[in-house]
C-alpha positions as CSV (number, residue, x, y, z in Angstrom):
1,M,66.3,65.1,65.2
2,H,63.4,67.0,66.7
3,A,64.1,70.2,68.6
4,A,63.0,70.1,72.3
5,P,59.7,72.0,73.0
6,L,60.3,75.7,74.0
7,D,58.9,75.1,77.6
8,A,61.5,72.3,78.1
9,L,64.3,74.7,77.4
10,L,63.3,77.4,79.8
11,P,64.2,77.3,83.4
12,R,61.6,77.0,86.1
13,L,63.5,78.9,88.7
14,A,61.7,82.1,89.7
15,T,58.9,84.4,88.2
16,G,56.9,87.4,89.0
17,P,57.7,91.1,89.8
18,A,60.0,90.5,92.6
19,A,62.0,88.0,90.6
20,L,62.3,90.6,87.7
21,T,63.4,93.3,90.0
22,R,66.0,91.0,91.6
23,S,67.4,89.9,88.1
24,T,67.6,93.5,86.9
25,R,69.5,94.7,89.9
26,R,71.9,91.7,89.7
27,L,72.4,92.0,86.0
28,A,73.2,95.7,86.3
29,R,75.7,95.3,89.1
30,T,77.4,92.4,87.4
31,L,77.8,94.3,84.1
32,S,79.3,97.2,86.1
33,F,81.8,95.0,87.8
34,A,82.8,93.2,84.5
35,L,83.3,96.5,82.7
36,D,85.4,97.8,85.7
37,R,87.6,94.7,85.5
38,L,88.1,95.2,81.8
39,W,88.9,98.8,81.7
40,G,89.5,100.1,85.1
41,A,91.4,97.4,87.0
42,A,95.1,96.8,87.8
43,P,97.0,94.7,85.3
44,V,96.5,91.0,85.2
45,P,99.3,89.3,87.2
46,S,101.9,87.4,85.1
47,D,102.8,84.6,87.6
48,G,100.5,81.7,88.3
49,P,99.8,82.0,92.0
50,A,99.1,85.7,91.8
51,L,96.8,85.0,88.7
52,A,95.0,82.3,90.6
53,R,94.4,84.7,93.5
54,R,93.0,87.4,91.1
55,I,90.6,84.8,89.5
56,G,89.5,83.6,93.0
57,W,88.8,87.2,94.1
58,I,86.8,87.8,90.8
59,A,85.0,84.4,91.3
60,E,84.0,85.5,94.8
61,N,82.5,88.8,93.7
62,V,80.7,86.9,90.8
63,C,79.0,84.6,93.4
64,A,78.2,87.5,95.6
65,L,76.7,89.7,92.8
66,H,74.5,86.9,91.7
67,G,73.2,86.1,95.2
68,V,74.9,82.5,94.9
69,Q,75.5,81.0,98.4
70,V,78.5,78.8,98.5
71,V,78.4,76.2,101.2
72,V,81.8,74.2,101.9
73,R,82.2,70.9,103.6
74,G,85.6,69.5,104.1
75,P,88.9,71.6,103.8
76,P,89.8,73.0,100.4
77,P,93.5,72.2,99.4
78,A,95.9,74.6,101.2
79,A,98.7,73.9,98.9
80,P,98.8,73.7,95.0
81,A,96.7,71.0,93.8
82,V,94.7,69.6,90.8
83,I,91.1,70.3,91.9
84,V,88.6,68.2,90.1
85,G,84.8,68.1,90.4
86,N,81.6,66.8,88.8
87,H,80.2,69.3,86.4
88,L,76.7,70.8,86.7
89,G,76.9,74.1,84.9
90,Y,78.4,77.5,84.6
91,L,78.2,78.1,88.4
92,D,80.8,75.5,89.2
93,P,83.9,77.4,88.3
94,P,83.2,80.6,90.3
95,A,81.8,78.7,93.1
96,L,85.0,76.5,93.4
97,A,87.5,79.3,92.6
98,S,85.9,81.5,95.2
99,V,86.9,79.1,98.0
100,A,90.0,77.5,96.4
101,P,91.7,80.0,94.1
102,A,92.8,78.2,90.9
103,I,93.3,78.6,87.1
104,P,90.4,77.0,85.4
105,I,90.3,74.7,82.3
106,A,87.2,75.7,80.2
107,K,85.8,75.0,76.8
108,R,87.0,77.4,74.0
109,E,83.4,78.5,73.2
110,L,83.4,80.6,76.4
111,S,85.9,82.9,74.9
112,R,83.2,84.0,72.4
113,W,80.7,85.0,74.9
114,P,79.9,88.7,75.1
115,V,81.9,90.5,78.0
116,V,82.7,87.2,79.7
117,G,84.9,86.0,76.8
118,E,87.1,89.1,77.1
119,L,87.6,88.6,80.7
120,V,88.3,84.9,80.2
121,R,91.0,85.6,77.6
122,E,92.5,88.5,79.6
123,H,92.9,86.3,82.7
124,R,94.5,83.4,80.6
125,V,92.0,80.8,81.5
126,L,93.0,77.6,80.0
127,L,90.8,77.1,76.9
128,V,90.4,73.7,75.2
129,D,88.9,73.1,71.9
130,R,87.3,69.7,72.5
131,G,87.4,68.7,68.8
132,D,91.1,69.4,68.6
133,P,93.6,67.0,70.4
134,Y,96.5,69.3,69.9
135,S,94.5,71.9,71.8
136,G,94.1,69.5,74.6
137,A,97.9,68.8,74.6
138,R,98.6,72.6,74.8
139,V,96.3,73.1,77.7
140,L,97.8,70.2,79.6
141,R,101.3,71.6,79.1
142,S,100.0,75.2,80.4
143,A,98.4,73.4,83.3
144,L,101.6,71.6,84.2
145,A,103.5,75.0,84.1
146,H,101.1,76.7,86.4
147,L,101.2,73.8,88.9
148,A,105.0,73.8,88.8
149,S,104.9,77.6,89.5
150,G,102.7,77.0,92.7
151,A,99.2,77.6,91.4
152,S,96.4,75.2,91.7
153,V,94.4,74.2,88.5
154,L,90.7,73.5,88.4
155,A,89.3,70.9,85.9
156,F,86.0,69.1,85.3
157,P,87.1,65.8,83.8
158,E,83.7,64.6,82.8
159,G,84.1,67.0,79.7
160,T,80.3,67.9,79.9
161,T,77.5,68.7,82.4
162,T,75.0,66.5,84.0
163,R,71.9,67.3,86.2
164,G,73.7,65.9,89.2
165,D,72.1,62.5,89.1
166,R,75.2,60.7,87.9
167,V,79.0,61.2,87.6
168,L,80.3,60.4,84.0
169,P,83.6,58.6,83.4
170,F,86.6,61.0,83.9
171,K,89.0,61.8,81.1
172,R,92.5,61.0,82.2
173,G,94.6,63.8,80.8
174,I,94.8,66.0,83.8
175,F,95.7,63.2,86.1
176,G,98.7,62.4,84.0
177,V,99.8,66.0,84.7
178,A,99.3,65.4,88.5
179,R,101.2,62.2,88.4
180,R,104.1,63.7,86.5
181,L,104.5,66.7,89.0
182,G,103.5,64.7,92.1
183,A,100.7,67.2,92.7
184,P,98.0,66.1,94.9
185,V,94.5,65.7,93.6
186,A,91.5,67.4,95.4
187,P,88.2,65.8,94.5
188,V,85.1,67.9,95.2
189,A,81.5,66.9,95.0
190,V,79.2,69.7,93.6
191,R,75.5,69.9,94.4
192,Y,73.0,72.7,93.4
193,S,69.9,73.8,95.2
194,P,67.5,73.8,93.6
195,A,68.5,71.2,91.2
196,E,67.1,73.3,88.2
197,L,70.2,75.5,88.4
198,A,72.1,72.8,86.4
199,W,72.6,73.7,82.8
200,V,72.7,70.8,80.6
201,G,71.7,69.5,77.2
202,D,69.7,71.6,74.9
203,T,68.9,74.2,77.6
204,W,69.2,77.7,76.1
205,F,71.9,79.6,78.1
206,L,70.4,83.2,78.1
207,P,66.9,82.2,79.5
208,H,68.5,79.8,82.0
209,Y,71.0,82.4,83.2
210,L,68.2,85.1,83.6
211,G,66.1,82.6,85.5
212,M,69.3,82.0,87.9
213,T,69.7,85.7,88.4
214,A,66.1,86.0,89.4
215,H,66.3,83.2,92.0
216,P,66.2,84.3,95.6
217,A,68.3,81.6,97.1
218,A,70.7,79.9,94.6
219,R,73.1,77.6,96.5
220,V,76.1,75.7,95.5
221,E,77.4,72.9,97.9
222,L,80.9,71.9,97.7
223,T,82.2,68.7,99.5
224,F,85.9,68.4,99.4
225,G,87.3,64.8,99.8
226,A,90.7,63.7,101.1
227,L,93.6,64.7,98.9
228,L,94.8,61.9,96.7
229,D,98.5,61.1,96.4
230,P,98.9,60.8,92.6
231,R,101.9,58.4,92.9
232,S,100.0,56.0,95.0
233,A,97.9,55.2,91.7
234,A,99.2,52.8,89.2
235,S,98.3,55.0,86.2
236,P,96.4,58.2,85.3
237,A,93.4,56.2,84.6
238,A,93.6,54.6,88.0
239,L,94.0,58.1,89.6
240,A,91.1,59.3,87.7
241,E,88.9,56.5,88.9
242,A,89.9,57.1,92.4
243,A,88.9,60.8,92.2
244,R,85.5,59.8,90.6
245,E,84.9,57.3,93.3
246,S,85.5,59.9,96.0
247,I,83.0,62.2,94.4
248,V,80.4,59.5,93.8
249,A,80.7,58.5,97.6
250,A,80.4,62.2,98.6
251,L,77.2,62.7,96.6
252,A,75.6,59.6,97.8
253,S,76.2,60.5,101.6
């Protein structure tokens, strides 16, 4: 397999002296905030709802520090729910958690990222090893416990990212948790503006992230659909498809 050309891996988001100044300022403020959370903040809450609120507060600050505008259409869930969205990149979790506090499910690789990894581990983000079925089962049990405690859980059931031009089939695991507890499912369609903010495929993370921090007007649009009653679906697979269809319809409108 041939590697992608270098120019195809770099983001075309923003360039020039103003972009460099903007990126440097945002990176400095973000690093200061992250270090303060690690070494100067109050203890991480132990109960689910309080932990979700803390994560939501951090997510709101992360969006603000990076100049990310979050636009919301439709009401976010007011009560504990399984929040599911299409997945475009690393901006999805903070954008969604900033308006609908929840405990996210994320890939285990995130725990190895500098600074971010320590924050993720400290705040008990639900980390799944996609190559280990037992890891998935453990995460689903933890998600069930958080929902039972009154906290929402955030998942991206495509299992990978796209450029926003399609919605991949949904994995059904988290929908089985929703049906077991009777927790409503909140589908949300995610759009980026500009579309180049999506982080997919062979794109290198660091150059893409630096390009995002340099962009003057990154925007994430969230369209919340009607809550789905999990027990009205015949199976977790049927519930997953109903959520996916809601998102597809919102993206097409």
